[in-house]
N, C-alpha and C positions, 0 to 999 in steps of 0.2 A: 307245447303242453299247455293245456287249459289252465288259466289262472283264476282262482276263486278265493273267497274269504277262508276256505279250508286249506288252501295251499300252504305247505310248510313255510315258515319264515326262514328256517335253516334247512339246507339240504339234508336228507336223511343219512343216517350212518355215523353221526358225530358223537363222541363221548366228551366227558371232562377233559380227559388227556389230550384228545386231538384238538380241541378248542384252545387249550393252553399252548399246545405246540404250534399250531398254524398261525395264531394271531401273534404270539410273541417271537416268531421266527425272525421277522424283519428287524425289530429293535435290537435283538440279541445276536444278529449276524456280525462276526468279526469285522473290524474296519477293512482289513486286507481283502475281504470276500464281499465287500459292497457291490451289488449289482451295477454293471456298466450303464444300464438305462437310468439308474437313479443318479450316477455321476454326471452323465451328460445333461439330464434335466436340471440338476442343481447348477451345473456350470452356466447353462444358458440363462436361467433365472437370475443368477448372481451377476452375470454381465449386464442384464437389463436393469437390475437394481442399481447398478453403477451409474447408469444414466440419470437416475433420480438424485443420486448423491452430487454428481456434477451439476445438474441443473439447480439444486438448491444452494450449491456453493456459489454459483454465479449470481443467484437471487439475493444472497446475503451481501455480496460484494456491491452489486448495482441497484438493488431494490425491485420493487414490483413493476417498475417501468419496462422491464424486459418482456413482460406479459403483454398480451393485446388489449388489456382492459383500458377503457376510456370513460369520459362522461358522455352519456348517462350509464353505460355499461360498466359499473364499478365491481359488479359481481360477475364472474365468468367461470373459467375452468376450475378455480379453487372450490367455489361453493358447488358447482355442478358435481364435481367428484367427491365432495364431502357427503352430499345427499346420496349419491349413488353407492359409496362404500358402506354408509350406515344402513341402507336398505338391504345390501347383501348380508349384513350381520344379523338380520332379523330371523333368518331361517333357523339359525342355531338355538335361539331362545325358544322358538315355537316348537321345534322338534324335541328339544330337551325337556322343557317345562310343561308346556301345554299338553302335548301328546302323552307325557308321563302321567299327568293328572287325569287324563282321559283313559289311561290304561290301554293305550295303542301299542301292542307289543312290537309292531313292525318298526317302530322307531329305533329299537335297540341296536341295529347294525349300523346306524348312520348318525346316532346322536353324538358320539364322541368326535367324530370328524366335523360335524356341523359346529359343534361348540368351538372347536379350535378354529375353524373358519370364521366364526363370529369375532373371536378375540383379534385375529389378524386384520380382519376388515375394519373393525372399530378403530384399531391402531392406525391404519392408513387414514381413515376419516378424520381422526383427531389431528392429523399433521396439517390438514389444509386450512382450517380456520387460523391456525397459528401462523402458517406461512403467508396467509392473506393479510396479516396485521401490518405489514410494512416494516415493523420493527419487532420481530418475533421473539427476540430475546427478552422483551418486556411482557411476555404472555402471562406472567404471574400476577399482573395486575387485574386479571379477570377472576382471580381467586378471593373469595371473602374471608381473608385472614387479618387478624388484628395487626395493626402496624402503627408506628410512631407518627406518621403523617396524617393518620385518620383518613386515608383514601379507600373508598369503597367502590365495588363495581356498580355500574348503572344497571339496576336490576329491571329496568324497562327495556333494556336492549336484548334483542333476540340472541346476540352473540353470547351473552352471559347465560341465557336459558340452555343454549347448546352446550356450554361448559358443563352445566350441572347434569344435563342429559347424558353426556358422553361419559363423564366420570362415574356417575351412578351405574349405567349400563355396563361399562367395562368392569367395574369393581365386582358387581354381582355376577356377571358372566364368568369372570376369572375364578371366583370362589366356587361357583357351581361346577365349572369344568374341572378344577383341582380336586374338589370333593369327589367327583365321580371317578377320579384316577387312583385314589389312595388304595383300594383293595387291589387294583391291577398292578400298581407299583410294587406292592408286597409280593405279588405273583412273580413279577420280573425279578425282584430281589432273590427269591428262592431259586429261580430258574437260571440265573446268571451264573457263568463259570469264571468270568474275568473278575478279579477282585475289586477292581476300581468300579466297574459296573455294579457289582453287588453292594458296594458301600454307598454309591450315589443313589441307587434305587431304594436302598434301605433308609437313608436319611429322608429322602422325599416321600417314603411310605409312612413316615410318622410312627413308626413302631407297631404298625398293624399286625395283630396276632390271629385274626379270624375267630375271635372268641364270640360267644353269643352276646356278651355285653358290648363288644365292639359293634356288632351287626345291629343291635338294638338302638344305640345311639346314632349310628350312621343312617339307618332307614329314616329315623325321625327327623334328623337335620336335613337329609337329602330332599325329602317330600316338603318340608318347611321352606327350603330355599327355592324348590320349584314353584310353590305358591307365591313366594315374594317376587320370583322372576316373572311370572306370567303378566302382571300389570305392565312391565317394562315394554313388552311387545306393543301395547297400545300406547303407552305414554310417551316413549322416546321419539318415535317418528311422528306422533301427533304434535310434539313440541317443534320438530323440524317443519312440519306443515304449517304450524302457527307463524313461523319465521316469515312465511309468505302471505298467509291469511290476514295478518294484522297490518300488512302494508296497504297502501292506497294505490299502488300501481295497477292498471288495467290488466285483467287476467289473474291477479293475485288475490284480490279482496273478495274471498269467498268462503263460506263456512264448510264447503265440500273438502277442503284441503286435508284436514287432519285424517279422516277415515280413508280417503282416497290415497294418501301417502302411505298409510299403514297397509293398505291392500297391495299397493305397488311394491312396498318393501318385501312383504312375504313373497310375492310373485318373483321378483328378482333373486331373492335369497334362495328359494328352492331351485331356480334355474341354475344359480351358481353351484349348489350342491351337486346337481346332475352333471353340470360341466366338468367338474373335478372328479366326481366319483366313477363315471362311466370309463374314463381312461385309466383310472387307477385299477379298477376291477379287470380291465382288459389286459394290463401289464403285470398284474399280480394274480395269477390264476386261482391261488388259494382263497382269495377274498370272494370269489364268485359263489362259494358255498354259503357265505354269510350275507352278502348283499346280492340278493337274488332278484329276478325279474319282477317279483311281486313288490319289492321296495321301489324299483323304478316306476312301476305302474302307479302305485299309490302316490308317489311324488308327482307324477304326471296329471293325476286327477286333481290334487291340490293346486298345481299350477293352472289347470283349466278353470277351476272355480275362481281363483284369484284373477285370473285374466278377464273373466266375465265381469267381475266387480271393477277392474280397472276401465274396462270398456263402457261400463255404466257411468263411471266418473267422467270419461271423456264426453259422453252424450249429454250429461248433466251441465257441464261447463258450456257447451254449445247452447243448450237450451236456455239457461239462466241469462246468457248474454243477450239473446234476442228477446226473451220474455221480459226481462227488466227494461230492455230498450235504452240502456245507457250507451250514448254515441261512442265513448271511448272503448268500452267492452265490445261492441259490435265491430268497430274497426279492428281492434286487436284479433278478433276471431276471424274476420275476413282476410287480415293480413297473414294469418297462420295458413290459410288455405292457398293464397296465391302470391304471398309477399316473397322477400328475399330469402327467408328461411323455410319456405314452402317445402322444398325437397326433404328437409330433415323431418318436418311434420308428418308428410306422407310415408316416409320411411318407417318412422315410429308406429304409425297406424298398421302398416304392413307387419312389423315385427311383434307388436304387442296385442293385436286384435286378430288379424287374418290368419297368420301362421299358427298361433295356438289352437285355432279351431280344428286343426288336424288331429288334436289329442281326443276328439270325440270318438275316433276310430281305435278299436282294440288293437288292430295289427300295428298301428303307429305307436301306441303306448308300449308295446311289448318289444319294439325294435330298438335296441340300445343306440345303434348308429343314427337313425332318424331323430330319436329323442335327444341326442347330443346336439345335433345341429339346430333343432328347435330351441334348445336351451341357450345355445350361443346367440341366436337371433333375439331372444327375449333379453338377455343382458345388453345387447347392442340397443335394442328398442327402449329399455328403461334408461340407458344413459341419454339417448336422444331426447326422451321425454323431459329429463331434467334440463338438458340444453335449451330446448324450446320454451320451457316455462320461465327459465331465467333470462336467457339472452334475448329471445324475440320479444318478451314483455318489456325488458328494460331499453332496448334499442329504439323503441318508438313509444315514449310516454306521452305526456299531455302536451308538450310544446314542440311543435314541428321544427322549431329553430334549433332544438337541442338533439334532435334525432341523430344517431351515429350507428353505422354498422360495426359489429365486432367480428373480428377474424383472429383466430388463435395463432400465436407465433410458434416457432420451433421450441421455445422454452415451455410454453404451455403443454405442448404435446409430449415433450421429454419428461416433464414432471409426472404427467398422467401415466404414461407407458412405464416409467421407472416405478411407480407405486405398484403396478401389476407385477413387476419383477420382484419386488419386496414381498408382496403378498405370496407369490409362488414359492420364493425362496424359504419363507417361513413354514409353508405347506410341506415342502420337501424335508425340511428338518424335523417337523413333527412326525411325519410318517416314518422316518428312519430312526428316531430316538424314542418314541413313545407308541404304545399300542393304539392304532387308529380305530379299533373297534373295541367296545367294552367287553373284557373277557368275562367278568363276573356275571354280567347281565346276559351274555350268551349262554353261560353255563346255567343260569336259571331257566332260560328257555329250553335247554336240553333236558333239564330236570322235569320241568312240567310236561314236555312232550313225551318223555319217556313213560311218565305215569299215566298220560293220557292214550298211550299205545300208538302214538303217531310215528315213532321212530323205531320200528322193529328191525331185525335183521342184524347183520354184522357191523360193529363199529369200526371206524376208521382209526382208532387208536385206543390203547389200553388205558384203563382208569388209573393203573399204576403210575402213569406219567404225572399224576397230580401231586403237588406237595402239600405240606400240612396247611400252608395259608391259602390254598387254592379251592377251597370249598365254597358253598353258597350259603346264604341264610337258611335255606330249606334243609341244610344238613344238620 
């Protein structure tokens, strides 16, 4: 099928009732009828998460010496993974806030899932600076709270900047995500047959009655929060970029880092959305009507654009090193090309620059399987980018006598893989317990499309399936 700007965002034939039924079917499925695929996926993810718990337990007992860090590579897997997870969380805010303000309707089917992904990714990111402290149980000293000892954080420390950035980003993202859930939670409350599910959804729905007054307040606050969340896309990862830009280490001291990190964050964030959404729509056929190939192609276009910006950042780094002529920066650049970590550098170039160029072709953008593997490659490439920036730059700084190669230990690897298990475990729980697609926003699309005459013919469900709380603001 030819995909154009006029291609429907939702497959034809849906009504309010069918949207309610299809999206709420998974969360409202009785526990005894939970799909076997979900059980197996959750079990595997939970086992992988246990690796993280075990590795962290050993870390608390023996300290950060179990990791491969040394002098001068004092930052390694912990900070690499911190930056990587923060970057993945950027797609949620971009899809939810910026595309909402730009009135891009195609965001509707993926914004809820991307917002949840943001929360889980930021939660993973927040763990790593704490674990890296050496005495993580004292992390509260990073908080600027009044205390009897008159101890305050060192506000010139990038670690403190990260604390402010993460807490602000997580708070606003969580409020924005929950705000979008409120009307859908009321829908779940009215459709639930289990009394405990009805009570839980009712409490979480905050007494939503679908009144005009409720919708008026809701729309005002939702758009206001979108406007407040938009600067976070630029500010949070810019602060993470400044962690490096303010350092004097060769390869770090550059003004290109804040915008370069923001573009890379959006790049990896959209790649992760595709990495998770493509298998999800493959295993849950009902979602294919709402997450169509138009969504996949639009996200592929965003990835292509961000990939070109990332490629420009790579070229700017190389150009600046030779244009400025600083001996240390020139050596660092040449060492990336042919030094100990050169394989990681060339692999990231392959994953982040060369492979995404396939997205220029329509046939590639419209093929979910190929798009899935491209997204996986981008996620690997962005992790390698952070590895090269941090480890390669630190391993060979100004003094040859202090040079030292960093190699990760099994505990570094287990901690990282374990957080992937934690992330996937939370994703599985979210998909099982809450509507992964915004019900009320999909109903708005159905309403607008039906008035525009785009969805003629037989409906897939009767409008009588709707409950009192399941209308739209247009009603």
